[in-house]
N, CA, C and O atoms as CSV, one atom per row, in Angstrom:
chain,resi,resn,atom,element,x,y,z
A,1,UNK,N,N,218.254,192.958,263.736
A,1,UNK,CA,C,218.696,194.300,264.065
A,1,UNK,C,C,220.203,194.317,264.286
A,1,UNK,O,O,220.806,193.343,264.736
A,2,UNK,N,N,220.771,195.440,263.959
A,2,UNK,CA,C,222.214,195.548,264.143
A,2,UNK,C,C,222.545,195.851,265.596
A,2,UNK,O,O,221.699,196.316,266.360
A,3,UNK,N,N,223.776,195.581,265.955
A,3,UNK,CA,C,224.224,195.834,267.324
A,3,UNK,C,C,224.195,197.326,267.648
A,3,UNK,O,O,223.916,197.708,268.784
A,4,UNK,N,N,224.479,198.164,266.664
A,4,UNK,CA,C,224.466,199.608,266.881
A,4,UNK,C,C,223.063,200.105,267.212
A,4,UNK,O,O,222.890,200.931,268.108
A,5,UNK,N,N,222.067,199.605,266.493
A,5,UNK,CA,C,220.695,200.031,266.727
A,5,UNK,C,C,220.238,199.606,268.119
A,5,UNK,O,O,219.624,200.395,268.837
A,6,UNK,N,N,220.529,198.384,268.499
A,6,UNK,CA,C,220.149,197.879,269.819
A,6,UNK,C,C,220.858,198.682,270.914
A,6,UNK,O,O,220.241,199.059,271.910
A,7,UNK,N,N,222.134,198.937,270.728
A,7,UNK,CA,C,222.890,199.725,271.699
A,7,UNK,C,C,222.330,201.143,271.807
A,7,UNK,O,O,222.252,201.690,272.907
A,8,UNK,N,N,221.941,201.742,270.684
A,8,UNK,CA,C,221.358,203.084,270.684
A,8,UNK,C,C,220.031,203.127,271.425
A,8,UNK,O,O,219.782,204.037,272.216
A,9,UNK,N,N,219.178,202.139,271.167
A,9,UNK,CA,C,217.883,202.085,271.847
A,9,UNK,C,C,218.084,201.886,273.343
A,9,UNK,O,O,217.419,202.537,274.149
A,10,UNK,N,N,218.981,201.007,273.715
A,10,UNK,CA,C,219.259,200.749,275.129
A,10,UNK,C,C,219.815,201.998,275.819
A,10,UNK,O,O,219.411,202.320,276.937
A,11,UNK,N,N,220.723,202.688,275.170
A,11,UNK,CA,C,221.307,203.906,275.729
A,11,UNK,C,C,220.242,204.980,275.928
A,11,UNK,O,O,220.187,205.610,276.984
A,12,UNK,N,N,219.396,205.192,274.918
A,12,UNK,CA,C,218.331,206.192,275.026
A,12,UNK,C,C,217.335,205.832,276.123
A,12,UNK,O,O,216.873,206.707,276.856
A,13,UNK,N,N,217.008,204.562,276.236
A,13,UNK,CA,C,216.080,204.120,277.276
A,13,UNK,C,C,216.656,204.365,278.656
A,13,UNK,O,O,215.953,204.863,279.534
A,14,UNK,N,N,217.914,204.028,278.867
A,14,UNK,CA,C,218.551,204.261,280.155
A,14,UNK,C,C,218.635,205.755,280.469
A,14,UNK,O,O,218.456,206.169,281.614
A,15,UNK,N,N,218.903,206.541,279.458
A,15,UNK,CA,C,218.970,207.985,279.648
A,15,UNK,C,C,217.617,208.537,280.096
A,15,UNK,O,O,217.552,209.334,281.031
A,16,UNK,N,N,216.539,208.116,279.433
A,16,UNK,CA,C,215.208,208.590,279.797
A,16,UNK,C,C,214.810,208.132,281.197
A,16,UNK,O,O,214.190,208.892,281.941
A,17,UNK,N,N,215.155,206.908,281.564
A,17,UNK,CA,C,214.875,206.418,282.907
A,17,UNK,C,C,215.605,207.275,283.926
A,17,UNK,O,O,215.026,207.644,284.947
A,18,UNK,N,N,216.850,207.593,283.669
A,18,UNK,CA,C,217.635,208.432,284.573
A,18,UNK,C,C,217.012,209.815,284.712
A,18,UNK,O,O,216.900,210.339,285.820
A,19,UNK,N,N,216.607,210.405,283.597
A,19,UNK,CA,C,216.028,211.751,283.614
A,19,UNK,C,C,214.736,211.764,284.433
A,19,UNK,O,O,214.560,212.628,285.292
A,20,UNK,N,N,213.842,210.827,284.179
A,20,UNK,CA,C,212.562,210.834,284.883
A,20,UNK,C,C,212.706,210.392,286.330
A,20,UNK,O,O,211.931,210.832,287.180
A,21,UNK,N,N,213.656,209.551,286.631
A,21,UNK,CA,C,213.870,209.118,288.013
A,21,UNK,C,C,214.423,210.257,288.866
A,21,UNK,O,O,214.197,210.297,290.075
A,22,UNK,N,N,215.143,211.175,288.241
A,22,UNK,CA,C,215.756,212.292,288.963
A,22,UNK,C,C,215.086,213.616,288.625
A,22,UNK,O,O,215.720,214.667,288.712
A,23,UNK,N,N,213.823,213.581,288.244
A,23,UNK,CA,C,213.164,214.818,287.809
A,23,UNK,C,C,213.103,215.864,288.910
A,23,UNK,O,O,213.103,217.060,288.618
A,24,UNK,N,N,213.051,215.440,290.177
A,24,UNK,CA,C,213.028,216.445,291.251
A,24,UNK,C,C,214.350,217.177,291.354
A,24,UNK,O,O,214.389,218.320,291.811
A,25,UNK,N,N,215.424,216.545,290.942
A,25,UNK,CA,C,216.739,217.188,290.988
A,25,UNK,C,C,216.845,218.293,289.948
A,25,UNK,O,O,217.456,219.330,290.203
A,26,UNK,N,N,216.249,218.076,288.771
A,26,UNK,CA,C,216.404,219.043,287.690
A,26,UNK,C,C,215.181,219.926,287.503
A,26,UNK,O,O,215.101,220.655,286.514
A,27,UNK,N,N,214.229,219.881,288.422
A,27,UNK,CA,C,213.005,220.649,288.233
A,27,UNK,C,C,213.143,222.115,288.643
A,27,UNK,O,O,212.211,222.893,288.439
A,28,UNK,N,N,214.248,222.500,289.197
A,28,UNK,CA,C,214.451,223.894,289.573
A,28,UNK,C,C,214.566,224.033,291.069
A,28,UNK,O,O,214.563,223.044,291.803
A,29,UNK,N,N,214.665,225.258,291.513
A,29,UNK,CA,C,214.836,225.542,292.935
A,29,UNK,C,C,213.566,225.178,293.682
A,29,UNK,O,O,212.479,225.635,293.329
A,30,UNK,N,N,213.702,224.360,294.710
A,30,UNK,CA,C,212.545,223.947,295.491
A,30,UNK,C,C,212.679,224.325,296.957
A,30,UNK,O,O,211.815,223.974,297.760
A,31,UNK,N,N,213.721,225.018,297.316
A,31,UNK,CA,C,213.913,225.404,298.704
A,31,UNK,C,C,212.992,226.560,299.078
A,31,UNK,O,O,212.641,227.378,298.227
A,32,UNK,N,N,212.604,226.628,300.334
A,32,UNK,CA,C,211.769,227.725,300.802
A,32,UNK,C,C,212.597,228.906,301.288
A,32,UNK,O,O,212.055,229.990,301.504
A,33,UNK,N,N,213.904,228.714,301.463
A,33,UNK,CA,C,214.772,229.801,301.890
A,33,UNK,C,C,214.999,230.746,300.715
A,33,UNK,O,O,215.327,230.316,299.609
A,34,UNK,N,N,214.823,232.019,300.968
A,34,UNK,CA,C,215.002,233.005,299.914
A,34,UNK,C,C,216.403,233.577,299.884
A,34,UNK,O,O,216.817,234.164,298.884
A,35,UNK,N,N,217.143,233.406,300.984
A,35,UNK,CA,C,218.494,233.957,301.038
A,35,UNK,C,C,219.350,233.088,301.951
A,35,UNK,O,O,218.845,232.287,302.737
A,36,UNK,N,N,220.660,233.273,301.822
A,36,UNK,CA,C,221.616,232.519,302.630
A,36,UNK,C,C,221.561,233.049,304.058
A,36,UNK,O,O,221.714,234.251,304.276
A,37,UNK,N,N,221.345,232.165,305.036
A,37,UNK,CA,C,221.295,232.633,306.421
A,37,UNK,C,C,222.640,233.214,306.865
A,37,UNK,O,O,223.700,232.717,306.485
A,38,UNK,N,N,222.578,234.268,307.672
A,38,UNK,CA,C,223.758,234.885,308.290
A,38,UNK,C,C,224.718,235.517,307.267
A,38,UNK,O,O,225.894,235.713,307.571
A,39,UNK,N,N,224.234,235.833,306.073
A,39,UNK,CA,C,225.065,236.513,305.067
A,39,UNK,C,C,224.311,237.700,304.498
A,39,UNK,O,O,223.087,237.682,304.371
A,40,UNK,N,N,225.071,238.731,304.160
A,40,UNK,CA,C,224.487,239.945,303.588
A,40,UNK,C,C,225.430,240.486,302.518
A,40,UNK,O,O,226.647,240.326,302.613
A,41,UNK,N,N,224.866,241.117,301.515
A,41,UNK,CA,C,225.654,241.734,300.442
A,41,UNK,C,C,225.564,243.243,300.629
A,41,UNK,O,O,224.471,243.799,300.729
A,42,UNK,N,N,226.718,243.900,300.676
A,42,UNK,CA,C,226.781,245.329,300.972
A,42,UNK,C,C,227.661,246.023,299.939
A,42,UNK,O,O,228.757,245.558,299.625
A,43,UNK,N,N,227.165,247.141,299.418
A,43,UNK,CA,C,227.984,248.003,298.559
A,43,UNK,C,C,228.256,249.280,299.330
A,43,UNK,O,O,227.337,249.988,299.742
A,44,UNK,N,N,229.519,249.556,299.514
A,44,UNK,CA,C,229.927,250.750,300.244
A,44,UNK,C,C,230.268,251.870,299.273
A,44,UNK,O,O,230.658,251.624,298.131
A,45,UNK,N,N,230.116,253.083,299.735
A,45,UNK,CA,C,230.519,254.223,298.909
A,45,UNK,C,C,232.040,254.348,298.870
A,45,UNK,O,O,232.608,254.806,297.879
A,46,UNK,N,N,232.705,253.928,299.977
A,46,UNK,CA,C,234.169,253.931,300.036
A,46,UNK,C,C,234.617,252.629,300.693
A,46,UNK,O,O,234.131,252.268,301.765
A,47,UNK,N,N,235.528,251.939,300.057
A,47,UNK,CA,C,236.021,250.664,300.591
A,47,UNK,C,C,236.687,250.840,301.950
A,47,UNK,O,O,236.701,249.909,302.755
A,48,UNK,N,N,237.230,252.001,302.212
A,48,UNK,CA,C,237.924,252.248,303.481
A,48,UNK,C,C,236.982,252.216,304.690
A,48,UNK,O,O,237.451,252.141,305.826
A,49,UNK,N,N,235.677,252.271,304.470
A,49,UNK,CA,C,234.700,252.233,305.563
A,49,UNK,C,C,234.369,250.817,306.029
A,49,UNK,O,O,233.625,250.654,306.996
A,50,UNK,N,N,234.900,249.797,305.374
A,50,UNK,CA,C,234.513,248.415,305.673
A,50,UNK,C,C,234.714,248.036,307.139
A,50,UNK,O,O,233.792,247.511,307.763
A,51,UNK,N,N,235.879,248.287,307.697
A,51,UNK,CA,C,236.161,247.878,309.081
A,51,UNK,C,C,235.230,248.565,310.074
A,51,UNK,O,O,234.722,247.920,310.991
A,52,UNK,N,N,235.001,249.865,309.904
A,52,UNK,CA,C,234.120,250.602,310.812
A,52,UNK,C,C,232.673,250.125,310.715
A,52,UNK,O,O,232.001,249.959,311.732
A,53,UNK,N,N,232.205,249.910,309.509
A,53,UNK,CA,C,230.832,249.445,309.321
A,53,UNK,C,C,230.674,248.041,309.906
A,53,UNK,O,O,229.672,247.745,310.557
A,54,UNK,N,N,231.668,247.180,309.672
A,54,UNK,CA,C,231.604,245.814,310.198
A,54,UNK,C,C,231.510,245.817,311.721
A,54,UNK,O,O,230.695,245.090,312.288
A,55,UNK,N,N,232.325,246.615,312.384
A,55,UNK,CA,C,232.286,246.634,313.850
A,55,UNK,C,C,231.000,247.287,314.373
A,55,UNK,O,O,230.471,246.859,315.399
A,56,UNK,N,N,230.499,248.297,313.696
A,56,UNK,CA,C,229.294,248.993,314.142
A,56,UNK,C,C,228.032,248.142,313.990
A,56,UNK,O,O,227.125,248.220,314.818
A,57,UNK,N,N,227.976,247.330,312.933
A,57,UNK,CA,C,226.745,246.597,312.639
A,57,UNK,C,C,226.838,245.093,312.918
A,57,UNK,O,O,225.928,244.351,312.548
A,58,UNK,N,N,227.892,244.637,313.546
A,58,UNK,CA,C,228.000,243.223,313.891
A,58,UNK,C,C,228.262,242.317,312.702
A,58,UNK,O,O,227.607,241.290,312.526
A,59,UNK,N,N,229.223,242.712,311.898
A,59,UNK,CA,C,229.620,241.935,310.725
A,59,UNK,C,C,231.076,241.515,310.863
A,59,UNK,O,O,231.864,242.175,311.540
A,60,UNK,N,N,231.422,240.410,310.214
A,60,UNK,CA,C,232.821,239.995,310.171
A,60,UNK,C,C,233.540,240.927,309.202
A,60,UNK,O,O,233.105,241.083,308.061
A,61,UNK,N,N,234.623,241.541,309.636
A,61,UNK,CA,C,235.341,242.521,308.809
A,61,UNK,C,C,236.085,241.884,307.649
A,61,UNK,O,O,236.490,242.579,306.717
A,62,UNK,N,N,236.271,240.561,307.693
A,62,UNK,CA,C,236.915,239.866,306.580
A,62,UNK,C,C,235.823,239.370,305.630
A,62,UNK,O,O,235.062,238.470,305.986
A,63,UNK,N,N,235.736,239.942,304.430
A,63,UNK,CA,C,234.665,239.553,303.511
A,63,UNK,C,C,234.767,238.083,303.102
A,63,UNK,O,O,235.860,237.533,302.961
A,64,UNK,N,N,233.598,237.461,302.915
A,64,UNK,CA,C,233.561,236.110,302.354
A,64,UNK,C,C,233.975,236.154,300.886
A,64,UNK,O,O,234.610,235.231,300.376
A,65,UNK,N,N,233.604,237.245,300.219
A,65,UNK,CA,C,234.019,237.473,298.834
A,65,UNK,C,C,233.787,238.944,298.496
A,65,UNK,O,O,233.107,239.675,299.215
A,66,UNK,N,N,234.375,239.342,297.385
A,66,UNK,CA,C,234.235,240.717,296.906
A,66,UNK,C,C,233.921,240.671,295.429
A,66,UNK,O,O,234.428,239.807,294.713
A,67,UNK,N,N,233.092,241.587,294.960
A,67,UNK,CA,C,232.722,241.652,293.554
A,67,UNK,C,C,233.798,242.404,292.782
A,67,UNK,O,O,233.766,243.631,292.680
A,68,UNK,N,N,234.747,241.653,292.244
A,68,UNK,CA,C,235.865,242.259,291.524
A,68,UNK,C,C,236.639,243.196,292.426
A,68,UNK,O,O,236.984,242.837,293.552
A,69,UNK,N,N,236.916,244.405,291.932
A,69,UNK,CA,C,237.625,245.394,292.740
A,69,UNK,C,C,236.671,246.447,293.298
A,69,UNK,O,O,237.091,247.363,294.005
A,70,UNK,N,N,235.391,246.312,292.976
A,70,UNK,CA,C,234.393,247.254,293.486
A,70,UNK,C,C,234.192,247.048,294.984
A,70,UNK,O,O,234.483,245.970,295.502
A,71,UNK,N,N,233.705,248.056,295.678
A,71,UNK,CA,C,233.462,247.914,297.125
A,71,UNK,C,C,232.120,247.229,297.417
A,71,UNK,O,O,231.304,247.735,298.188
A,72,UNK,N,N,231.909,246.062,296.781
A,72,UNK,CA,C,230.711,245.258,296.998
A,72,UNK,C,C,231.175,243.972,297.661
A,72,UNK,O,O,231.986,243.234,297.101
A,73,UNK,N,N,230.661,243.706,298.852
A,73,UNK,CA,C,231.157,242.595,299.664
A,73,UNK,C,C,230.028,241.666,300.094
A,73,UNK,O,O,228.896,242.092,300.324
A,74,UNK,N,N,230.370,240.393,300.195
A,74,UNK,CA,C,229.501,239.398,300.825
A,74,UNK,C,C,230.076,239.177,302.214
A,74,UNK,O,O,231.201,238.702,302.365
A,75,UNK,N,N,229.284,239.530,303.238
A,75,UNK,CA,C,229.783,239.534,304.604
A,75,UNK,C,C,228.984,238.577,305.489
A,75,UNK,O,O,227.789,238.369,305.280
A,76,UNK,N,N,229.667,237.998,306.481
A,76,UNK,CA,C,229.030,237.120,307.463
A,76,UNK,C,C,228.533,237.975,308.629
A,76,UNK,O,O,229.238,238.859,309.115
A,77,UNK,N,N,227.306,237.691,309.066
A,77,UNK,CA,C,226.711,238.405,310.195
A,77,UNK,C,C,227.147,237.718,311.484
A,77,UNK,O,O,226.949,236.513,311.643
A,78,UNK,N,N,227.740,238.478,312.405
A,78,UNK,CA,C,228.187,237.909,313.681
A,78,UNK,C,C,227.273,238.294,314.838
A,78,UNK,O,O,227.368,237.714,315.919
A,79,UNK,N,N,226.387,239.270,314.621
A,79,UNK,CA,C,225.469,239.700,315.676
A,79,UNK,C,C,224.218,238.817,315.665
A,79,UNK,O,O,224.105,237.897,314.855
A,80,UNK,N,N,223.292,239.104,316.562
A,80,UNK,CA,C,222.036,238.350,316.636
A,80,UNK,C,C,220.939,238.928,315.747
A,80,UNK,O,O,219.813,238.430,315.756
A,81,UNK,N,N,221.247,239.959,314.990
A,81,UNK,CA,C,220.252,240.582,314.120
A,81,UNK,C,C,219.884,239.632,312.988
A,81,UNK,O,O,220.717,238.855,312.521
A,82,UNK,N,N,218.628,239.701,312.552
A,82,UNK,CA,C,218.219,238.905,311.396
A,82,UNK,C,C,218.744,239.570,310.129
A,82,UNK,O,O,219.098,240.749,310.138
A,83,UNK,N,N,218.790,238.821,309.063
A,83,UNK,CA,C,219.310,239.355,307.808
A,83,UNK,C,C,218.466,240.542,307.327
A,83,UNK,O,O,219.040,241.579,306.995
A,84,UNK,N,N,217.130,240.438,307.272
A,84,UNK,CA,C,216.352,241.609,306.821
A,84,UNK,C,C,216.497,242.825,307.739
A,84,UNK,O,O,216.549,243.957,307.257
A,85,UNK,N,N,216.564,242.605,309.052
A,85,UNK,CA,C,216.748,243.726,309.986
A,85,UNK,C,C,218.073,244.444,309.736
A,85,UNK,O,O,218.135,245.672,309.694
A,86,UNK,N,N,219.126,243.650,309.571
A,86,UNK,CA,C,220.441,244.235,309.361
A,86,UNK,C,C,220.518,244.971,308.026
A,86,UNK,O,O,221.142,246.028,307.934
A,87,UNK,N,N,219.891,244.420,307.000
A,87,UNK,CA,C,219.872,245.098,305.696
A,87,UNK,C,C,219.193,246.461,305.825
A,87,UNK,O,O,219.664,247.449,305.262
A,88,UNK,N,N,218.088,246.513,306.567
A,88,UNK,CA,C,217.385,247.789,306.769
A,88,UNK,C,C,218.240,248.773,307.559
A,88,UNK,O,O,218.272,249.962,307.242
A,89,UNK,N,N,218.931,248.285,308.584
A,89,UNK,CA,C,219.805,249.156,309.380
A,89,UNK,C,C,220.932,249.729,308.531
A,89,UNK,O,O,221.245,250.916,308.618
A,90,UNK,N,N,221.538,248.880,307.713
A,90,UNK,CA,C,222.637,249.342,306.858
A,90,UNK,C,C,222.140,250.340,305.817
A,90,UNK,O,O,222.821,251.323,305.523
A,91,UNK,N,N,220.962,250.094,305.262
A,91,UNK,CA,C,220.404,251.008,304.256
A,91,UNK,C,C,220.168,252.392,304.844
A,91,UNK,O,O,220.251,253.395,304.135
A,92,UNK,N,N,219.875,252.447,306.131
A,92,UNK,CA,C,219.602,253.744,306.761
A,92,UNK,C,C,220.791,254.236,307.593
A,92,UNK,O,O,220.610,254.947,308.581
A,93,UNK,N,N,221.993,253.856,307.190
A,93,UNK,CA,C,223.207,254.312,307.875
A,93,UNK,C,C,223.225,255.842,307.891
A,93,UNK,O,O,223.186,256.472,306.834
A,94,UNK,N,N,223.285,256.442,309.083
A,94,UNK,CA,C,223.212,257.912,309.163
A,94,UNK,C,C,224.378,258.634,308.483
A,94,UNK,O,O,224.240,259.785,308.067
A,95,UNK,N,N,225.518,257.961,308.372
A,95,UNK,CA,C,226.673,258.609,307.738
A,95,UNK,C,C,226.675,258.419,306.220
A,95,UNK,O,O,227.589,258.878,305.535
A,96,UNK,N,N,225.646,257.741,305.695
A,96,UNK,CA,C,225.496,257.513,304.242
A,96,UNK,C,C,226.713,256.814,303.631
A,96,UNK,O,O,227.130,257.139,302.519
A,97,UNK,N,N,227.275,255.860,304.362
A,97,UNK,CA,C,228.436,255.112,303.865
A,97,UNK,C,C,228.037,253.912,303.023
A,97,UNK,O,O,228.879,253.329,302.341
A,98,UNK,N,N,226.761,253.534,303.061
A,98,UNK,CA,C,226.289,252.319,302.387
A,98,UNK,C,C,225.436,252.696,301.184
A,98,UNK,O,O,224.437,253.405,301.310
A,99,UNK,N,N,225.843,252.215,300.025
A,99,UNK,CA,C,225.087,252.457,298.806
A,99,UNK,C,C,223.871,251.530,298.745
A,99,UNK,O,O,222.765,251.976,298.438
A,100,UNK,N,N,224.072,250.242,299.037
A,100,UNK,CA,C,222.953,249.319,299.195
A,100,UNK,C,C,223.363,248.162,300.074
A,100,UNK,O,O,224.546,247.847,300.207
A,101,UNK,N,N,222.368,247.533,300.673
A,101,UNK,CA,C,222.564,246.339,301.490
A,101,UNK,C,C,221.353,245.451,301.288
A,101,UNK,O,O,220.215,245.917,301.351
A,102,UNK,N,N,221.595,244.174,301.045
A,102,UNK,CA,C,220.493,243.243,300.828
A,102,UNK,C,C,220.920,241.849,301.238
A,102,UNK,O,O,222.115,241.562,301.311
A,103,UNK,N,N,219.950,240.968,301.508
A,103,UNK,CA,C,220.292,239.578,301.801
A,103,UNK,C,C,221.011,238.948,300.611
A,103,UNK,O,O,220.860,239.403,299.477
A,104,UNK,N,N,221.780,237.917,300.868
A,104,UNK,CA,C,222.431,237.173,299.795
A,104,UNK,C,C,221.394,236.201,299.237
A,104,UNK,O,O,221.323,235.043,299.649
A,105,UNK,N,N,220.596,236.693,298.297
A,105,UNK,CA,C,219.479,235.926,297.755
A,105,UNK,C,C,219.949,234.681,297.020
A,105,UNK,O,O,220.977,234.684,296.342
A,106,UNK,N,N,219.173,233.622,297.173
A,106,UNK,CA,C,219.405,232.385,296.433
A,106,UNK,C,C,218.684,232.489,295.101
A,106,UNK,O,O,217.551,232.965,295.029
A,107,UNK,N,N,219.346,232.042,294.056
A,107,UNK,CA,C,218.745,232.075,292.735
A,107,UNK,C,C,218.830,230.673,292.154
A,107,UNK,O,O,219.898,230.061,292.140
A,108,UNK,N,N,217.723,230.181,291.685
A,108,UNK,CA,C,217.685,228.862,291.063
A,108,UNK,C,C,217.181,228.980,289.647
A,108,UNK,O,O,216.935,230.080,289.151
A,109,UNK,N,N,217.027,227.848,289.001
A,109,UNK,CA,C,216.498,227.866,287.650
A,109,UNK,C,C,215.006,228.161,287.700
A,109,UNK,O,O,214.312,227.703,288.608
A,110,UNK,N,N,214.513,228.915,286.742
A,110,UNK,CA,C,213.093,229.252,286.748
A,110,UNK,C,C,212.232,228.027,286.459
A,110,UNK,O,O,212.647,227.122,285.735
A,111,UNK,N,N,211.051,228.007,287.023
A,111,UNK,CA,C,210.087,226.942,286.796
A,111,UNK,C,C,208.865,227.507,286.099
A,111,UNK,O,O,208.503,228.665,286.306
A,112,UNK,N,N,208.241,226.702,285.284
A,112,UNK,CA,C,206.978,227.040,284.669
A,112,UNK,C,C,206.086,225.834,284.824
A,112,UNK,O,O,206.536,224.704,284.633
A,113,UNK,N,N,204.847,226.044,285.161
A,113,UNK,CA,C,203.971,224.913,285.423
A,113,UNK,C,C,203.667,224.113,284.164
A,113,UNK,O,O,203.329,222.933,284.255
A,114,UNK,N,N,203.778,224.726,283.002
A,114,UNK,CA,C,203.429,224.015,281.776
A,114,UNK,C,C,204.627,223.638,280.924
A,114,UNK,O,O,204.630,222.577,280.299
A,115,UNK,N,N,205.625,224.471,280.890
A,115,UNK,CA,C,206.760,224.223,280.015
A,115,UNK,C,C,208.029,224.757,280.667
A,115,UNK,O,O,208.040,225.899,281.126
A,116,UNK,N,N,209.096,223.965,280.722
A,116,UNK,CA,C,210.331,224.469,281.330
A,116,UNK,C,C,210.908,225.627,280.525
A,116,UNK,O,O,210.708,225.739,279.316
A,117,UNK,N,N,211.632,226.484,281.245
A,117,UNK,CA,C,212.206,227.668,280.604
A,117,UNK,C,C,213.122,227.317,279.453
A,117,UNK,O,O,213.216,228.077,278.490
A,118,UNK,N,N,213.804,226.173,279.528
A,118,UNK,CA,C,214.747,225.793,278.477
A,118,UNK,C,C,214.040,225.381,277.196
A,118,UNK,O,O,214.669,225.286,276.142
A,119,UNK,N,N,212.731,225.136,277.279
A,119,UNK,CA,C,211.971,224.757,276.093
A,119,UNK,C,C,211.023,225.862,275.643
A,119,UNK,O,O,210.101,225.604,274.869
A,120,UNK,N,N,211.231,227.058,276.103
A,120,UNK,CA,C,210.433,228.174,275.628
A,120,UNK,C,C,209.446,228.699,276.638
A,120,UNK,O,O,208.572,229.486,276.274
A,121,UNK,N,N,209.543,228.303,277.887
A,121,UNK,CA,C,208.620,228.786,278.901
A,121,UNK,C,C,209.012,230.140,279.455
A,121,UNK,O,O,208.395,230.615,280.409
A,122,UNK,N,N,210.020,230.770,278.882
A,122,UNK,CA,C,210.483,232.065,279.370
A,122,UNK,C,C,209.481,233.151,279.008
A,122,UNK,O,O,208.828,233.081,277.967
A,123,UNK,N,N,209.362,234.158,279.873
A,123,UNK,CA,C,208.436,235.261,279.632
A,123,UNK,C,C,208.816,236.073,278.409
A,123,UNK,O,O,207.967,236.755,277.836
A,124,UNK,N,N,210.088,236.014,277.993
A,124,UNK,CA,C,210.523,236.890,276.913
A,124,UNK,C,C,210.347,236.278,275.523
A,124,UNK,O,O,210.402,237.004,274.530
A,125,UNK,N,N,210.142,234.996,275.429
A,125,UNK,CA,C,210.048,234.361,274.111
A,125,UNK,C,C,208.675,234.615,273.512
A,125,UNK,O,O,207.651,234.358,274.145
A,126,UNK,N,N,208.664,235.115,272.302
A,126,UNK,CA,C,207.412,235.348,271.592
A,126,UNK,C,C,206.882,236.756,271.713
A,126,UNK,O,O,205.937,237.118,271.011
A,127,UNK,N,N,207.468,237.567,272.591
A,127,UNK,CA,C,207.037,238.958,272.687
A,127,UNK,C,C,207.413,239.720,271.427
A,127,UNK,O,O,208.328,239.311,270.712
A,128,UNK,N,N,206.739,240.801,271.147
A,128,UNK,CA,C,207.011,241.535,269.922
A,128,UNK,C,C,208.437,242.065,269.868
A,128,UNK,O,O,208.947,242.348,268.784
A,129,UNK,N,N,209.080,242.202,271.004
A,129,UNK,CA,C,210.424,242.757,271.102
A,129,UNK,C,C,211.491,241.682,271.240
A,129,UNK,O,O,212.674,242.014,271.312
A,130,UNK,N,N,211.115,240.397,271.281
A,130,UNK,CA,C,212.075,239.350,271.559
A,130,UNK,C,C,212.189,238.347,270.426
A,130,UNK,O,O,211.570,238.490,269.372
A,131,UNK,N,N,213.002,237.327,270.677
A,131,UNK,CA,C,213.204,236.265,269.693
A,131,UNK,C,C,211.876,235.587,269.411
A,131,UNK,O,O,211.159,235.206,270.336
A,132,UNK,N,N,211.546,235.436,268.132
A,132,UNK,CA,C,210.318,234.751,267.757
A,132,UNK,C,C,209.106,235.646,267.735
A,132,UNK,O,O,208.014,235.197,267.388
A,133,UNK,N,N,209.270,236.889,268.095
A,133,UNK,CA,C,208.131,237.817,268.110
A,133,UNK,C,C,207.955,238.488,266.769
A,133,UNK,O,O,208.817,238.411,265.893
A,134,UNK,N,N,206.839,239.138,266.626
A,134,UNK,CA,C,206.601,239.887,265.387
A,134,UNK,C,C,206.383,241.338,265.745
A,134,UNK,O,O,205.749,241.660,266.751
A,135,UNK,N,N,206.907,242.193,264.924
A,135,UNK,CA,C,206.831,243.636,265.203
A,135,UNK,C,C,205.491,244.204,264.860
A,135,UNK,O,O,205.265,245.402,265.035
């Protein structure tokens, strides 16, 4: 056998060992937490309301991040309220200053019990309206 063939077989074998040894790392999201603790995502109708809303609802007035230039902010919760409680309170703001409020949900790679999404386990593959489907 040539040195190239032996090197190729050895490389592929090591690669497969690495993949299967670390399968829990690449199997998708396995955490039970559905959202980031003490963080909330809020869309305001007017950006100028941020400071007042933050002080009224126990939020840090300095956003952790902002979605472009839109008034959509990721905010840290400084009060003792839980994330779902605070989201509900913000959604029902009596002055209607909040367009939406929700937990900062965690998103991982999708899992399928039979086939990973990257190999065709996606719900959209094969449908009559999608790639590989028939009309």
